[in-house]
C-alpha positions in Angstrom: -31.9 -213.0 -5.8 -34.1 -211.9 -2.8 -37.4 -213.9 -2.7 -40.1 -212.6 -0.4 -41.1 -214.8 2.5 -44.3 -216.7 1.6 -45.5 -216.8 5.1 -45.1 -213.0 5.4 -46.9 -212.5 2.1 -49.8 -214.6 3.2 -50.0 -212.7 6.5 -50.1 -209.4 4.7 -52.8 -210.8 2.3 -54.9 -211.8 5.3 -54.4 -208.4 6.9 -55.5 -206.7 3.7 -58.6 -208.9 3.4 -59.6 -208.1 7.0 -59.2 -204.3 6.3 -61.3 -204.6 3.1 -64.0 -206.5 5.0 -64.0 -203.9 7.8 -64.3 -201.1 5.2 -67.1 -202.8 3.4 -69.0 -203.2 6.7 -68.5 -199.5 7.5 -69.8 -198.5 4.0 -72.8 -200.7 4.3 -73.7 -199.2 7.7 -73.4 -195.7 6.3 -76.6 -193.7 6.1 -77.0 -190.7 3.7 -79.8 -188.3 2.7 -80.5 -187.2 -0.8 -82.7 -184.2 -1.3 -84.4 -182.4 -4.2 -86.6 -179.4 -4.4 -86.9 -176.6 -1.9 -89.4 -175.1 0.4 -92.9 -176.4 -0.1 -91.9 -178.9 -2.8 -89.2 -181.1 -1.3 -88.3 -184.8 -1.4 -85.9 -186.5 1.0 -84.5 -190.0 0.5 -82.6 -191.9 3.2 -80.3 -194.6 1.8 -77.8 -197.0 3.3 -74.3 -197.9 2.0 -75.7 -200.9 0.2 -77.8 -198.6 -1.9 -81.1 -199.6 -0.3 -83.7 -196.9 0.3 -84.8 -196.9 3.9 -87.2 -194.0 3.8 -88.7 -191.4 1.5 -90.3 -188.2 2.7 -92.4 -185.8 0.7 -93.4 -182.3 1.7 -97.2 -182.2 2.3 -97.7 -179.5 -0.3 -95.9 -181.6 -2.9 -98.3 -184.5 -2.2 -101.3 -182.3 -2.4 -100.4 -181.3 -6.0 -99.0 -184.7 -7.0 -102.0 -185.6 -9.1 -101.8 -182.3 -11.0 -98.0 -182.5 -11.6 -96.9 -186.2 -11.6 -93.9 -185.3 -13.8 -92.5 -182.9 -11.2 -93.0 -185.5 -8.4 -91.1 -188.1 -10.5 -88.3 -185.7 -11.4 -87.8 -184.7 -7.7 -87.8 -188.3 -6.6 -85.2 -189.3 -9.1 -83.1 -186.3 -8.3 -83.2 -187.1 -4.5 -82.3 -190.8 -5.2 -79.5 -189.8 -7.5 -78.2 -187.4 -4.8 -78.1 -190.1 -2.2 -76.4 -192.5 -4.7 -73.7 -189.9 -5.4 -73.1 -189.4 -1.7 -72.7 -193.2 -1.2 -70.3 -193.5 -4.2 -68.2 -190.6 -3.0 -68.0 -192.0 0.6 -67.0 -195.4 -0.8 -64.3 -193.9 -3.0 -62.9 -191.9 -0.1 -62.9 -195.0 2.2 -61.2 -197.1 -0.4 -58.6 -194.4 -1.1 -57.9 -194.0 2.6 -57.6 -197.8 3.0 -55.2 -197.9 0.0 -53.0 -195.1 1.5 -52.9 -196.9 4.8 -51.6 -200.1 3.1 -49.2 -198.2 0.8 -51.1 -199.1 -2.3 -51.6 -196.8 -5.3 -54.7 -194.5 -4.8 -55.0 -193.3 -8.4 -55.7 -196.0 -11.0 -56.6 -193.5 -13.7 -59.6 -194.0 -15.8 -59.8 -197.8 -15.7 -63.3 -198.2 -17.1 -63.5 -195.0 -19.2 -63.3 -194.3 -22.8 -60.1 -194.6 -24.7 -57.9 -191.6 -25.0 -57.2 -190.5 -28.5 
């Protein structure tokens, strides 16, 4: 029976941990923009990889009419935030898949948190 070398396994585990920490730091440092609306009614949100909003910009025309159409302002803001979140999630997924490939780990875990197949 061929038993793996414990020292070698521990070394690979440390290497994997280092790669994961580096990837997490890269993701946290990531900056994305989410936008909603067009032309004169536009909202732009800047978010970092830790899902913290760093800046929000509204077009001047949108702010001028905000009191008259609060619902539109809220809808555009939510859409811009959701756009930024989606970009962070996609970048995180791509980074983790790349990391897994580089370490010869499976990259497709299926639908681990999803609904049961029937």
